[in-house]
C-alpha positions as CSV (number, residue, x, y, z in Angstrom):
1,M,-86.8,69.4,-92.2
2,V,-85.4,67.4,-89.5
3,N,-82.5,64.8,-90.7
4,R,-84.7,61.5,-89.8
5,C,-81.7,59.7,-89.0
6,L,-81.0,61.9,-86.0
7,I,-84.3,61.3,-84.7
8,T,-85.2,57.7,-85.5
9,P,-83.2,56.7,-82.0
10,A,-85.5,58.6,-80.0
11,R,-88.8,56.8,-81.1
12,T,-87.9,53.6,-79.4
13,L,-88.0,55.4,-75.9
14,L,-90.3,55.9,-73.4
15,T,-93.6,57.5,-74.4
16,Q,-96.5,58.9,-72.6
17,T,-99.9,59.9,-74.2
18,I,-101.9,63.2,-73.0
19,N,-105.6,63.2,-74.0
20,P,-106.2,66.4,-75.7
21,S,-109.7,66.5,-74.2
22,L,-108.0,67.1,-70.8
23,R,-105.9,70.0,-72.2
24,N,-106.6,72.5,-69.7
25,G,-110.2,71.5,-69.4
26,F,-111.1,72.6,-73.0
27,P,-112.6,70.4,-75.5
28,A,-110.2,68.1,-78.2
29,M,-109.5,69.4,-81.5
30,T,-110.1,73.1,-80.3
31,E,-107.1,76.1,-80.7
32,A,-104.4,74.8,-78.3
33,R,-102.0,77.8,-76.8
34,V,-98.4,77.4,-77.1
35,L,-96.2,79.7,-75.3
36,V,-92.7,80.0,-76.5
37,L,-89.9,81.5,-74.2
38,D,-88.0,83.0,-77.0
39,A,-84.8,83.2,-78.3
40,D,-83.2,84.8,-81.1
41,P,-84.1,83.5,-83.8
42,L,-87.3,82.5,-83.4
43,P,-88.4,79.1,-84.2
44,R,-90.4,78.6,-87.4
45,L,-94.1,77.3,-86.1
46,D,-96.1,77.7,-89.3
47,R,-97.0,74.3,-89.6
48,L,-99.0,74.6,-86.5
49,G,-101.5,76.4,-88.5
50,A,-105.3,76.8,-87.2
51,R,-104.7,74.3,-84.4
52,A,-102.6,76.1,-82.4
53,R,-102.3,80.1,-81.2
54,V,-98.7,80.8,-80.7
55,L,-97.7,83.2,-77.7
56,H,-94.2,84.6,-77.2
57,T,-92.8,85.9,-73.8
58,D,-89.7,86.9,-72.7
59,E,-87.9,86.0,-69.3
60,K,-89.7,89.1,-67.4
61,S,-93.3,88.2,-68.4
62,L,-93.0,84.6,-68.4
63,A,-94.9,84.3,-64.9
64,E,-97.8,86.3,-65.8
65,R,-98.2,84.2,-69.2
66,L,-97.9,80.7,-68.1
67,P,-101.4,80.5,-66.8
68,E,-102.4,80.9,-70.4
69,A,-100.4,77.9,-71.8
70,D,-101.4,74.4,-72.6
71,V,-97.6,73.9,-74.1
72,L,-94.5,75.4,-73.0
73,L,-91.7,75.5,-75.5
74,V,-88.4,76.4,-74.0
75,W,-86.8,77.7,-77.2
76,D,-84.1,79.8,-74.8
77,F,-82.7,76.6,-73.2
78,T,-79.9,78.6,-71.5
79,S,-82.4,80.5,-69.2
80,D,-83.3,79.8,-65.3
81,A,-86.5,81.7,-66.2
82,V,-88.7,78.7,-66.0
83,R,-87.3,77.4,-62.5
84,E,-88.0,81.1,-61.4
85,A,-91.6,81.7,-63.0
86,W,-93.3,78.4,-62.3
87,P,-94.4,78.4,-58.4
88,G,-97.0,80.9,-58.3
89,P,-101.0,81.2,-58.7
90,G,-103.0,79.8,-61.7
91,G,-102.7,76.9,-64.2
92,R,-99.6,75.7,-65.7
93,P,-99.1,73.8,-69.1
94,V,-99.7,70.3,-69.3
95,W,-96.7,69.7,-71.1
96,V,-93.2,71.4,-71.4
97,H,-90.5,70.8,-74.2
98,T,-86.9,71.9,-74.0
99,A,-85.0,72.3,-77.2
100,S,-82.1,71.2,-75.7
101,A,-80.8,67.6,-74.7
102,G,-80.1,68.3,-71.1
103,V,-82.9,69.0,-69.0
104,D,-81.2,70.2,-65.6
105,R,-82.4,73.6,-65.9
106,L,-86.0,72.0,-65.5
107,L,-85.4,69.9,-62.8
108,F,-86.8,72.1,-59.9
109,P,-89.2,70.7,-57.2
110,E,-92.3,72.6,-58.2
111,L,-92.1,71.0,-62.0
112,L,-91.0,67.8,-60.8
113,E,-94.0,67.3,-58.5
114,S,-96.6,68.8,-60.8
115,D,-98.3,66.6,-63.5
116,A,-96.6,68.5,-66.5
117,V,-95.0,66.0,-69.1
118,L,-91.3,67.0,-69.7
119,T,-89.9,66.2,-73.2
120,N,-86.4,67.3,-74.6
121,A,-84.5,67.4,-78.0
122,R,-82.7,63.9,-77.6
123,G,-81.6,62.7,-80.9
124,V,-80.9,66.1,-82.5
125,F,-77.3,66.7,-81.4
126,D,-76.0,63.0,-81.7
127,Q,-74.1,63.0,-84.8
128,P,-73.0,66.6,-84.5
129,I,-71.4,66.0,-81.4
130,A,-69.8,62.7,-82.3
131,E,-68.2,64.5,-85.1
132,Y,-66.7,67.2,-82.8
133,V,-65.4,64.6,-80.1
134,A,-63.8,62.7,-83.4
135,G,-62.4,65.7,-84.5
136,L,-60.9,66.8,-81.2
137,V,-59.4,63.4,-80.8
138,L,-57.7,63.5,-84.3
139,A,-56.5,67.2,-83.3
140,M,-54.8,66.1,-80.2
141,A,-53.6,62.9,-81.3
142,K,-51.9,64.7,-84.5
143,D,-51.0,67.7,-82.7
144,F,-52.6,70.2,-84.9
145,R,-52.5,72.9,-82.4
146,G,-48.9,72.5,-82.2
147,S,-48.5,72.7,-86.3
148,W,-50.4,75.7,-86.3
149,E,-48.4,77.4,-83.8
150,L,-45.0,76.4,-85.4
151,Q,-46.7,77.7,-88.5
152,R,-47.3,81.1,-87.2
153,Q,-43.8,81.1,-86.1
154,H,-42.5,80.4,-89.3
155,R,-40.6,77.2,-88.1
156,W,-39.9,74.1,-89.5
157,Q,-39.9,71.4,-86.6
158,H,-40.6,67.4,-87.4
159,R,-42.2,65.8,-84.9
160,E,-43.9,62.4,-84.2
161,T,-47.7,61.9,-83.2
162,F,-49.7,59.4,-81.7
163,K,-51.7,56.8,-83.7
164,V,-55.5,56.7,-82.9
165,H,-56.2,53.3,-84.2
166,G,-55.7,50.9,-81.3
167,S,-56.0,53.2,-78.7
168,R,-58.7,53.1,-75.8
169,A,-61.5,55.5,-74.8
170,V,-63.9,55.5,-71.9
171,V,-67.2,57.2,-72.8
172,V,-69.2,58.1,-70.0
173,G,-72.8,58.7,-70.7
174,S,-74.8,55.7,-72.4
175,G,-77.5,57.6,-73.8
176,P,-77.9,58.5,-77.8
177,I,-74.8,61.1,-77.5
178,G,-72.5,59.1,-75.7
179,R,-73.7,55.8,-77.9
180,R,-72.8,58.0,-81.3
181,I,-69.6,59.0,-79.9
182,G,-68.5,55.5,-79.4
183,L,-69.5,54.3,-82.6
184,L,-67.7,57.1,-84.4
185,L,-64.4,56.4,-82.5
186,G,-65.0,52.6,-82.7
187,A,-65.3,53.1,-86.5
188,M,-61.5,54.9,-86.3
189,G,-60.5,52.1,-85.0
190,V,-60.5,52.8,-80.9
191,R,-61.6,50.3,-78.5
192,V,-64.4,52.0,-76.6
193,D,-65.5,51.4,-73.1
194,L,-69.2,52.9,-72.5
195,V,-70.3,53.7,-68.9
196,G,-73.8,54.1,-68.0
197,R,-75.8,54.7,-64.7
198,R,-75.8,50.7,-64.4
199,E,-74.0,47.8,-65.4
200,R,-75.5,45.8,-68.8
201,T,-74.4,43.0,-70.9
202,G,-75.5,42.0,-74.1
203,D,-75.3,45.5,-75.7
204,P,-76.0,45.3,-79.4
205,D,-73.2,47.7,-80.2
206,F,-70.6,47.2,-77.5
207,G,-71.2,44.0,-75.9
208,R,-71.3,45.4,-72.3
209,V,-71.9,48.7,-70.7
210,H,-70.4,49.6,-67.5
211,A,-71.5,51.1,-64.4
212,T,-70.1,54.5,-63.2
213,G,-68.7,52.3,-60.4
214,A,-66.3,50.6,-62.8
215,L,-64.6,53.9,-63.7
216,P,-61.5,53.5,-61.2
217,D,-60.7,50.8,-62.9
218,L,-61.2,51.8,-66.5
219,L,-59.7,55.4,-66.4
220,P,-55.9,53.9,-65.9
221,E,-56.3,52.3,-69.2
222,A,-57.9,55.0,-71.6
223,S,-56.1,57.6,-73.8
224,W,-59.2,59.2,-74.5
225,V,-62.0,60.1,-71.5
226,V,-65.1,61.4,-72.8
227,C,-67.8,63.2,-70.7
228,A,-71.2,62.8,-72.2
229,A,-73.6,62.2,-69.3
230,P,-76.5,63.9,-68.2
231,L,-76.4,66.1,-65.1
232,T,-77.7,64.9,-62.0
233,P,-76.8,64.7,-58.3
234,E,-74.8,61.6,-58.9
235,T,-72.7,62.7,-61.9
236,H,-71.9,66.6,-60.3
237,G,-68.2,66.7,-59.7
238,M,-67.6,63.6,-61.1
239,F,-64.3,64.7,-62.8
240,D,-62.4,66.0,-60.0
241,A,-58.8,65.5,-58.5
242,R,-59.5,61.9,-57.8
243,A,-60.4,61.1,-61.3
244,F,-57.7,62.9,-62.9
245,A,-55.2,61.3,-60.8
246,L,-56.3,57.7,-61.9
247,M,-55.7,58.7,-65.7
248,R,-52.5,58.0,-67.5
249,P,-50.0,60.7,-68.1
250,E,-50.9,60.2,-72.0
251,A,-54.6,60.6,-71.4
252,H,-56.7,63.4,-72.9
253,F,-60.0,64.7,-71.1
254,I,-63.0,65.8,-73.5
255,N,-66.3,67.2,-71.9
256,I,-69.1,67.8,-73.8
257,G,-71.9,66.9,-71.2
258,R,-72.3,69.8,-68.8
259,G,-69.7,72.0,-66.9
260,Q,-70.8,70.9,-63.5
261,H,-69.6,67.5,-64.4
262,V,-65.9,69.1,-63.9
263,V,-64.2,70.7,-61.0
264,E,-62.6,73.4,-62.9
265,D,-59.7,74.0,-60.5
266,D,-58.8,70.4,-60.4
267,V,-58.7,70.0,-64.2
268,V,-56.5,73.2,-64.3
269,E,-54.2,71.8,-61.9
270,A,-54.0,68.2,-63.7
271,L,-53.0,70.1,-66.7
272,Q,-50.3,72.1,-64.9
273,E,-48.8,69.4,-63.1
274,R,-48.8,67.0,-66.5
275,R,-51.1,64.5,-64.9
276,I,-52.5,64.2,-67.9
277,A,-51.6,65.4,-71.1
278,G,-54.3,67.5,-72.5
279,A,-58.3,68.4,-72.3
280,A,-60.9,70.1,-74.4
281,L,-63.9,71.7,-72.7
282,D,-67.1,72.6,-74.8
283,V,-69.3,73.4,-71.8
284,F,-68.5,75.2,-68.3
285,A,-70.2,75.8,-64.7
286,Q,-70.8,79.4,-65.6
287,E,-71.4,80.3,-69.3
288,P,-69.9,82.5,-70.9
289,L,-66.7,81.6,-69.4
290,Q,-65.7,84.8,-67.2
291,D,-62.5,86.7,-68.2
292,S,-60.8,85.8,-64.8
293,S,-61.2,81.9,-65.4
294,R,-58.0,80.0,-64.8
295,L,-58.9,77.7,-67.7
296,W,-58.1,80.4,-70.3
297,D,-54.3,80.0,-69.4
298,A,-54.5,76.2,-68.6
299,P,-52.1,74.4,-70.7
300,N,-52.9,72.2,-73.4
301,L,-56.5,73.0,-73.0
302,M,-58.9,73.5,-75.7
303,I,-61.7,75.8,-74.8
304,S,-65.0,76.3,-77.5
305,P,-67.9,77.9,-76.4
306,H,-70.6,75.4,-75.9
307,M,-71.0,74.8,-79.7
308,S,-70.3,71.0,-80.3
309,G,-73.7,70.2,-81.4
310,D,-74.4,73.4,-83.3
311,T,-74.5,72.9,-87.0
312,F,-75.8,75.1,-89.7
313,G,-79.7,74.4,-89.9
314,W,-79.6,73.1,-86.1
315,R,-82.4,75.5,-85.4
316,D,-84.6,74.1,-87.8
317,D,-84.2,70.5,-86.9
318,L,-85.3,71.6,-83.4
319,A,-88.4,73.1,-84.4
320,E,-89.2,70.3,-86.8
321,Q,-88.7,67.7,-83.8
322,F,-91.1,69.7,-81.7
323,L,-93.8,70.1,-84.5
324,D,-93.6,66.5,-85.0
325,N,-94.3,65.8,-81.2
326,F,-97.0,68.4,-81.1
327,D,-98.5,66.4,-83.9
328,R,-98.6,63.4,-81.7
329,W,-99.8,65.7,-78.6
330,Y,-102.8,67.1,-80.5
331,A,-103.8,63.9,-81.8
332,G,-103.8,62.2,-78.3
333,E,-101.0,60.0,-79.3
334,P,-97.7,59.1,-77.1
335,L,-95.3,61.7,-77.0
336,F,-91.6,60.8,-77.7
337,N,-88.5,61.8,-75.7
338,V,-90.6,61.8,-72.4
339,V,-88.1,62.6,-69.6
340,D,-88.3,60.5,-66.5
341,K,-88.3,63.3,-64.1
342,K,-86.9,61.3,-61.3
343,L,-83.8,60.2,-63.1
344,G,-83.6,63.4,-64.9
345,Y,-83.2,62.1,-68.3
346,V,-85.1,59.8,-70.9
347,P,-84.5,56.4,-70.3
348,D,-83.5,53.8,-72.8
349,H,-86.7,51.6,-72.4
């Protein structure tokens, strides 16, 4: 079952009702057709019972099967198949749910202009990703990587490390993931500046949320810069040579947002030229990361394969979240986690 503390924040978000009587023209309370773009392992959807007929498809047959579906569950959220299959003849699902927090793969014109409601997995990954970032901060501050390397060499070398308490972090992205990162870092004694699309005062946790335009003033003060922003045209490539040049030489950069937030050659050069002390990347412009990428050999860079939010049982949490939302959809009640397709994310109101 889903850990309710992970899902609760999403319940205050924008909702949208789809009248079941309008589901592709057939009466309410009849069998709905849920099409799943498969990934292994398949989601556990037994709770749908007699309310829905579950159809499965791979990337090749998605275009052919889309007209059959009332609901599309994008279980394989790393696929671009929906973008390729959506244009074409026939009906389209009235509701699309992606089992991911990011929706950038689904923000193509045909879906944006359609009447389909888009929802995401906001709320499932917040705590695991925050723990991952906190672990990276501790590992970098305490030079665990250096200790492991010295142990491998059988060398006893005393060193001094950085104190995390009292340091300062800039967390870019004021959604649930960014907020949870900020709160966990704050519990470690880190002073956190949270950055969102627009400035807000009176925030219950951070007092003030800074607008992205404040980054040039914030970056030079931070020991830790964490990117947890949604991928939008405004955030694409936002961490480039100019941004790294503003950071202090002792700063560390962490990206758990999307690979396209970072100009990868620029972070490599910033590390090679010691303009920043280190970085950790969990997401990349192209995944899997190619063998020829310069990132593999960049100094003081930690690479992980897009796993920061993936804890044991995470797929069951995703399936339960979809099932909870299906219960609401089938009953004609407002859906949770409705994405504003113009903004590219679920707004906070």
